[in-house]
N, C-alpha and C positions, 0 to 999 in steps of 0.2 A: 480509363484504359483504352488504348487504341483497339478498334474492332478488327483491324487487319493484322494478323499475327506475323505477317512478313513485312511490316512497314519499315521504312528506311531509317527510322530513329534507333532501331535495335543495334546494339553494339556489335561491330564487326570483329572478326577473329584477330585482325591486325592491331586493334586498339585496346584489346582487353588487358587490364592491368591495374596496378595501384601503386601509390607512393609510400615508401617507408624510409625514414631517416634521409630524405632527399634523393632516394634512388627509386627508379621505376622498375617494378617487378612485373613480369609478364604472367598472366593468369590463363590457364586453359579454360575452354568453354565447359561450363557445368553440364553434367548429364541431365537428361530430361527429368522433371519432377518438381515438387514443391519443397522449398527449403525454409525452415523457420529459424530466423537468424536473430540472436540476441544482440542488442546494440547498447552502447553506454547509457547510463542513467544520469550522467552529468559530465564526467570527465571523458573527453573524446579519446584519450590515450588508452582507455580500458577496452577498446575493440580488440578482438583476437585476430591472429594472422589467418586462421581458417575462415573467419567471417569475411575478411577483406578479399581473400581469394574467391570465395563463393559469390560475394556481391559483385565482383568484377566479372565473373564468369557466367552469370545468369543473363537471360534476355530482358527481364524486367524486374524491378523491385517494387513490390506493393507496400505502401506506407500510409499511415493515418493522415499525415500532413506532409505534403511534398516539401514545404518550406523548411520544416524541421529536419527531415532526412537529408535535404540538400546540403545542410551544414556539414554533415558527416561525409557525404560523397565528394564535396569540394575539398575538404580537409585532406582526403586520401586519394584524390585524383581519379575517382571512379566515374565512368561515363555510361553506365547502364541506364536504360530508360527508367524513369520514375513514374508511377501511376498511383492515384489515390484509391485506397480501399479502407472504408470506415463504416461505422454503424449506419450512417445516413444513406450510403449508396450501395451497400453490400448486396442487397437483393437484386439490383439491376446489373451490377458488375460481375457478380460471382459466376453466372453462366458463361460469360466471355472468358473468364479466367480458366474455367474448366475446359472450354473449347481449345484454348491455346495449349493447355496441358495435353489434351488429346492429340494435338498436332505436333507434339514433341518439344514444346518449349520448356526451358528451365526458368522457374519463377521463384523469387525470394519474397518472403513476407516478413516485414519488420514492424515494430510498434514505434511510437514516438521515442520511447526510452525503455530499456530493459528487455525482458523475454516476452515474445509474442504469446497471446492467449492468456496472460496473467493480468486480469482486469482490463483486457484489451480485446478488440474484435479478432475473429479468426477461427473460432471453434467450428462454425458451420462449414467454412471452406475446407478445413482439414477433414472433417467428417465426410464431406462429399467427394473430396479428392481420394480419400482412402476407399470409399465405396466404389469409385470408378476404377480402382486398381492402379492409380498413379503412385509412384514412389514419394514418400513424405519423409524428410530428413530434418532432425533437430540439431542446431548448432548451439550448444550451451554457452553461456556467458553471463554478463551482468544481470542482476535481479535486485530490485529494491527490497523485496521481501527477505531474501537471504542476507543481504548486506545489513539490514536492520537487525535481524536475529543475531548476526555475528557480533555486533557491537553493543547490544542491549544489556549484556551480562545477566541474562535470564535463562531459565531452562530451555533447551532446544531439542530434547529427546522426543517431545510431542508438541506440534504447533498446529494452529488452525488459522488459515488465511480468510479473513472476512471481506476484504476489499473495502469499499466505502460504506459506512453506516448510512441509514436514511437521513435525508437533510432535515426533515421535520422532527421536532423534539419528541412529540408523542410516539411516533413510529420508532425513533431511535431508542427511546427508553424501553419500549416493548421488545425490541430486538436484543437489547442488552440483558433483559431478564432471561431470555433464552440462552444467550452466550454465557451467562453466569454458571450454567450447568455443564459447560464444556471444561473438562479437566485437562487443559493444555494451555500453553502460551498462545495468546491471541495476537494476530498481526493485522493491522488495518491501515488504510490510507485515509488522509483527511486533507481538505483544502485549508489554506491559511485563513480564509474569512469565517470558517466554522470551527477551527481547532479549539478555541477557548471554551465555547459552549459545549463542545463535545467532551472536553476534559472534565467539565463539571458533571456531566451525565455519567461519565465513566467512574468518577469518584463516588457517585451516588449508587450506581448500579453494580459496581464491582469493588466493594469496600475491602480494605485491608490488603490490597495487592501491591506488589512492586511493579514499576513500569519504566519505560524509556520513551522519550520524545526524540525522534530522529528527524532533523531538518536539513534539507539540501545535501543529502548523502553524496559523497565523492566530489562535490563542488567546492569552490573556493571558500564559501562561508559555511561549510559543514558544521553542524552543532548537534551534540547528543546530551540530553539531560536525563538523569536517572534518579529514582527515588520512589517513595511511597506515592501512589496515585493521588491521595488526598493532598499531599504537599505540592505535587506538580500542578494540581488543579488550583490550589490556593495561590500559586505564583503565575497563573495563566495570564493575568492582566499585564505582566511585565514581559511576556513572551514576544519575540520577534515573529510576526505572522507572515512575512514575505517568504515565498518559497514552497517547496514540496515537503509534505510531512508523512512520515510513517510512524504509527504509534504501536508500541509493543507492550502488552500487558501480561504479566506473569500469571501462572496458574494459581488456583486457590490452594492454600496450604492444606495438605491432606490431614494434618493433625489439628487444624483449626476448629475451635469449638464455638458455635453460635450461642450466645447467651440467651437465657430465658428472659421474659419480660421483667420478672422480679429482679433478676441479676442485672439487667440493663438499668433499671431504676436505681438500684443500689450504687452501681458504678457512676451514673450521672449525678446522683445526690452527692457523692464524694467529690467528684470533679467540680461541681458547681460551687462547692464550699471555697475553692481556691482558684477558680478560673472563670473567665467570661463564658457566656453561652457558646460563642463561636469556637473557642478553644476546647471547651468541654465536649462539644459535638465532634470536633475533629479527632480527638483522642478516643472518644467512645466508639466511633465508627471503626477505627483501627483495631480496637480491642474486642469489640462485640461481634463482628462479622455480620452486622445488620445494615440494611440500606440507610444512606444518609438522611433521606426524607423522613424515614420512620424515627431515627434517632433525634433529628432536629425537632420534630413535632413533640416527641416525648420530653425533650429538654425544655422546650417552651412551656409545656404544661407544668413540669416540676418547678421551674423558676417562678411561674405565676402563683402556684400554691405556696411556695416558700415566701414570696413577697406578701401574700395575703396573711399568712401566719405571723409574719413579723409585724404587720400593721395591727392585727388583733392584739398582739402582745403589748404594743405601745399604747393601745387604747385601754 
């Protein structure tokens, strides 16, 4: 961000505006303050008219990656100054932003995609701007969290946004054991290179739940897969892993009954009579409400005992 609030790159009143349907629309200078502007999560046509007017009217647009935001500004003919503000430079840049606000600048904050502050930098800037008495205005719009909730076909009356789960499996499983107690639909982000192993841990840690895998929302190759989390995890090897993922996991069934150890053994014994260990475990997890690791270990023990008994009978 330029240290000089009056630098010549700031958009002049005569050039403020944006393009819509091939026509140039003049935009007024925005009033001093900080504007939190939601931007498209994939489809650039999802920008709002209010967002365009504000982005055209501010003195500077703070963004995580100027290369990504420039795609949006070039698409709509925006000429406001772009400046990087992200987790790696925030401590150094934030004082200069606050100084410009104190001098009467209008500043917009955007993320690479979606609503600022939702799994993106910005919280400390908003807190300090509010503390200094500057006006802070939110311009609502696209959100990957709400878009995924809308299409997941799962309860939306209560939801919990987790963000990204830990990258390491041990920490991820520990976190899932905590999330298992949350009686709400869970929403989380995941990268393509970890989504398959994450689904396996979700099936293990949150058994018996319905889920949706949302990939590339609003983009050309948008895809939404819905079903039992165990079924989705079983199909994970066939999943296209390129793109952005939002995982939505339904809440635990309020009337679900967790089987006792004896009941689990009886269920597994019956299933093993007519199914492979893999299929027996999959069905038992759905019906028992117990973690997959526990069910799998018990199934192996029962199958071993069964084979030993058959061998003794033959002898």
